[in-house]
LOTIDREN-981245 format. One record per atom (N, C-alpha, C): residue in three letters; x negated, z, y negated. Coordinates in pm, whole numbers, plus 50000, padded with zeros to 5 digits. Example, Ala and Ser with C-alpha at 12.3 -4.5 7.8 and 13.67 -1.06 7.14 Angstrom:
# LOTIDREN-981245
ALA486815078050569/ALA487705078050450/ALA486805078050330/SER487155070850225/SER486335071450106/SER487105078749997/
This chain:
# LOTIDREN-981245
MET393608901316649/MET392218899816613/MET391598913716608/ASN390498915416679/ASN389788928116677/ASN388798928316563/MET388728939316493/MET387758941016386/MET386748951516431/MET385508949816392/MET384478959116430/MET383658962716306/VAL383458975316286/VAL382588980016179/VAL381578989316243/SER380318987116215/SER379288995516276/SER379359009616220/ALA378879019116298/ALA378869033016253/ALA378019034516127/ALA376999026216114/ALA376149026715995/ALA376919023315869/ALA378019016315885/ALA378819012515768/ALA379409024615699/PHE379469035815766/PHE380069047715706/PHE379029058015663/THR377779053915656/THR376739062415603/THR376829062015451/PRO376829073615383/PRO376939073315237/PRO375859064615174/SER376239057815072/SER375349048515002/SER374169055814939/LYS373009049414946/LYS371819054714878/LYS372019054514727/ALA372909045814681/ALA373169044814537/ALA373749057814482/PHE374359065914569/PHE374949078514522/PHE373899088014468/ALA372659086114507/ALA371589094814460/ALA371039090214325/SER371539079214275/SER371029073214151/SER371369081714029/ALA370449081913933/ALA370679088913807/ALA371329079613704/ILE371479066813739/ILE372089057013648/ILE373589059513644/PRO374209059513525/PRO375649061713517/PRO376419051013596/ASP377479055413661/ASP378299046413741/ASP379039036713650/PRO378849023613668/PRO379479013713578/PRO380989012813593/ILE381539017813702/ILE382989016413724/ILE383789024313621/PHE383219035113568/PHE383939042913467/PHE384189034713341/ALA383199027013299/ALA383379018413181/ALA384409007613208/VAL384419002313330/VAL385388991913365/VAL386818997713363/ILE386979009513416/ILE388299016013415/ILE388769017913271/GLU387889022813185/GLU388259024713044/GLU388579011412976/ALA387809001213009/ALA388078987912952/ALA389438982712998/HIS389788985213123/HIS391108980713172/HIS392218988413102/LYS392049001313084/LYS393059009213011/LYS393289003312872/ALA392189000312802/ALA392298994812666/ALA392948981112668/ALA392588972812766/ALA393188959412775/ALA394678960312803/TYR395068969612888/TYR396488971012920/TYR397278975812797/ILE396688984712720/ILE397318989212595/ILE397488977312500/GLU396478968712494/GLU396558956912406/GLU397668947412451/VAL397858946012582/VAL398978937812632/VAL400298943612581/GLY400428956712589/GLY401648963212539/GLY401868961012391/ARG400798961912313/ARG400908959512168/ARG401338945112139/ALA400708935812209/ALA401038921712187/ALA402488918812225/LEU402938924512335/LEU404328922512377/LEU405308929012279/SER404938940512226/SER405798947212127/SER405928938612001/ALA404828932911957/ALA404868924111838/ALA405738911911866/GLU405588906011984/GLU406408894512022/GLU407888898412025/ASN408198909912083/ASN409598914412091/ASN410188916811952/ALA409378922411861/ALA409868924811725/ALA410198911511656/LEU409348901611675/LEU409608888511616/LEU410818881811681/GLU410998884111808/GLU412148878411877/GLU413448883711817/GLU413408896211774/GLU414578902311711/GLU414788897511567/SER413688894511498/SER413808891411355/SER413878876411322/LEU413358868011409/LEU413358853611381/LEU414568846911446/PRO415138837211378/PRO416238829811441/PRO415718821711560/ARG416568819611657/ARG416208812711781/ARG415568799011755/GLU416058791711655/GLU415528778311628/GLU414098778611573/ARG413588790511535/ARG412218792011485/ARG411278798011590/ARG411788799511712/ARG410968805411819/ARG411248799011954/LYS411048786011958/LYS411268778512082/LYS409998777012166/SER408858779312105/SER407588778412179/SER407578789112288/ARG406848786212396/ARG406778795512509/ARG405358795912564/VAL405058807012630/VAL403798808312703/VAL404088804512848/TRP403258795612901/TRP403398791713041/TRP402018792513104/GLY401808802713184/GLY400488804813243/GLY399478807613134/ASP398458799413127/ASP397398801113028/ASP397668793312900/GLU398758786112893/GLU399038777412779/GLU400198782512695/VAL400068780212564/VAL401198782212473/VAL401738768312443/ASN402958765812484/ASN403618752912458/ASN404298754012323/VAL403658748212221/VAL404128749412083/VAL405168738612053/VAL406268743111994/VAL407338734011952/VAL407258732611800/ASP407268720011753/ASP407238717611609/ASP408398724811541/GLY408098730511425/GLY409118737411348/GLY409198752311377/ASP408458757111478/ASP408468771411506/ASP407718779011397/ALA408128791411378/ALA407468800111281/ALA406008802311326/PRO405068800911232/PRO403658802911268/PRO403378816811326/GLU404098826911276/GLU403888840311328/GLU404358841511473/TRP405358833611511/TRP405838833511649/TRP404758827411741/VAL404188816311699/VAL403138809811777/VAL401928819111787/ALA401578825811677/ALA400448835111678/ALA400718846811774/ALA401968851711775/ALA402308862811865/ALA402198858512011/LEU402678846512041/LEU402588841612179/LEU401128839612220/THR400318834712128/THR398898832912156/THR398238846312182/ALA398608856512105/ALA398048869912124/ALA398458875712259/VAL399708873412300/VAL400158878212432/VAL399338871412541/GLY399168858312531/GLY398368851112631/GLY396938856112638/ALA396328858212522/ALA394938863012518/ALA394828877112576/ALA395798885612544/ALA395768899312596/ALA395928899412748/HIS396848891112799/HIS397018890112944/HIS395758884913011/ASP395138874712952/ASP393918869113009/ASP392818879613016/ALA392668887512910/ALA391638898012908/ALA391928908613014/GLU393178912613026/GLU393548922813124/GLU393308917813266/ILE393638905313293/ILE393428899713426/ILE391928898513456/SER391158894713356/SER389708893813375/SER389128907413410/ILE389548917713341/ILE389028931113367/ILE389558936313501/SER390758932013541/SER391248935413675/SER390288929813780/GLY389728918013752/GLY388728912313841/GLY387458920613845/ASP387088926413731/ASP385908935113728/ASP386108947513814/LEU387338952413821/LEU387618964313902/LEU387348961714051/ILE387438949214093/ILE387188946114234/ILE385818939814258/SER385068937614151/SER383758931414170/SER382578940114126/ILE382838950114043/ILE381768959214002/ILE381848971514093/THR380858973114177/THR380878983414281/THR380578997214223/PRO381419007014258/PRO381099020714217/PRO379779025114279/THR379009032814204/THR377709037314254/THR377669052314277/SER378829058914272/SER378889073314297/SER380179076614369/ALA380179087714438/ALA381409092314504/ALA382499094614399/GLN382119100014283/GLN383089102214176/GLN383659089014127/GLY382829078614123/GLY383279065414081/GLY384289059514179/VAL384019061214309/VAL384959056414411/VAL386299063414395/VAL386259076614381/VAL387499084314366/VAL388219080314238/ALA387499078814128/ALA388119075114001/ALA388769061414010/LEU388109052014075/LEU388679038614090/LEU389969039014170/LEU389939045814283/LEU391149046614366/LEU392279053914293/GLN391959064914226/GLN392979072214150/GLN393579063514041/TYR392719056413970/TYR393209048013861/TYR394129036913912/VAL393739030314019/VAL394559019614075/VAL395939025014114/ILE395969036414181/ILE397249042414223/ILE398069046614102/GLU397459053814009/GLU398189058713892/GLU398699047313805/HIS397889037113786/HIS398309025613704/HIS399519018813767/GLU399459016413896/GLU400579009713963/GLU401839018313956/GLN401719031313974/GLN402879040113965/GLN403439040613823/ARG402559040813723/ARG402969041913584/ARG403669029313535/VAL403119017913567/VAL403679005513513/VAL404698999113605/GLY404759003613730/GLY405738998313823/GLY405468983913865/GLU404228979813853/GLU403858966213891/GLU402688966713987/TRP402568956114062/TRP401398954614147/TRP400258949214064/TRP399108949614122/TRP397948943614060/TRP398068928614072/PRO397128921114020/PRO397288906514023/PRO397708901514160/ARG398678892714160/ARG399198887414286/ARG398488874614327/ASP397598870014241/ASP396858857914273/ASP395958860414393/GLU395598849714457/GLU394608850714564/GLU393258846914507/TYR392228853014561/TYR390858850614518/TYR390068844714633/GLU389238834914603/GLU388408828914706/GLU387228837914740/ASP386898838114867/ASP385708845214914/ASP384728834714963/GLU383708832214884/GLU382728821714915/GLU381978824515044/GLU381968837115091/GLU381218840715210/GLU381998838315339/ILE383318837115329/ILE384138835215449/ILE384768821415441/ILE384358812915531/ILE384828799015533/ILE385888797615642/GLY387008791715606/GLY388098789715700/GLY387848777815791/ARG388788775615881/ARG388678764515976/ARG388648750915906/ASN389228750515787/ASN389258737815712/ASN387968735415634/GLY386998744415648/GLY385728742815580/GLY385738747815437/GLN386858753115391/GLN386998758215255/GLN386908773415254/PRO386498779315141/PRO386488794015133/PRO387888799615157/ARG387958810615229/ARG389238817215255/ARG389688824515130/CYS390978825915113/CYS391558833215000/CYS392138846415048/PHE391968856614964/PHE392468869914997/PHE393098876114873/SER393838886814893/SER394518893614784/SER393558902214703/TRP394008906114584/TRP393258915314499/TRP392988928214575/SER393988933014649/SER393848945614725/SER392758944514831/HIS392638932914893/HIS391588930814993/HIS390218932914928/PHE390018926914811/PHE388728928214744/PHE388518942314690/LEU389578949214653/LEU389448963214612/LEU388908971414728/CYS389498969614846/CYS389038977014964/CYS387588973914996/ARG387208961114986/ARG385818957415011/ARG384888963914909/ASN385328964414784/ASN384518970314678/ASN384328985314701/VAL385388992114739/VAL385299006414768/VAL384399008714889/LEU384569000814992/LEU383719002115109/LEU382248999815073/ALA381988990014987/ALA380618987514943/ALA380078999514866/GLY380929005614784/GLY380499017414710/GLY380189029214801/LEU380949030414908/LEU380749041515001/LEU379549039515092/THR379279027015126/THR378269024315227/THR376989018115175/GLY377039012415056/GLY375879005315004/GLY375748991515065/GLN376748987515144/GLN376758974215204/GLN377798965715131/ASP377938953115172/ASP378828944115100/ASP380308946215128/GLY380648954915221/GLY382058957615248/GLY382708947715342/ALA381988937615386/ALA382568927715477/ALA382718933815616/VAL383718929515687/VAL383978934015822/VAL383698922415916/THR382998925016024/THR382678914516120/THR383848912116213/GLN384268899716224/GLN385328896116317/GLN384728894216455/VAL385418899016558/VAL384938897716695/VAL385818888016769/
């Protein structure tokens, strides 16, 4: 498949001349805080796992749900709920990183640096879920799904060009 991007797509964005603070910096800071909260919640869960007997901690987190088992320690259920909430917040803010477009060259650089440094530091990839793109419809008539990385690249391209970051298929 050939991809084509017009030369105009690489013209620096007019938004770079804006005096308005780049919103991506706040999103990066929010993600840092959310990731720290995930760590705190997991540490609390691990501490309870060490201190509570197995028969008092049978409840589990599965996706977005806490499957509560009768007789479990309330603090165990609360810890699992906190882990789920922290993960949900972090994933939501990960979505903001790919949907809030940087409005400055410094914002583009900061976003790319943060994504690389975060992945190197934690040894994990970004969300592995696929995201629907309402603008690209597949042969089945449904929105196409793409990776988090795909949308990150589109977001960076949008920040650099002032366009939506979409590439025209030929």
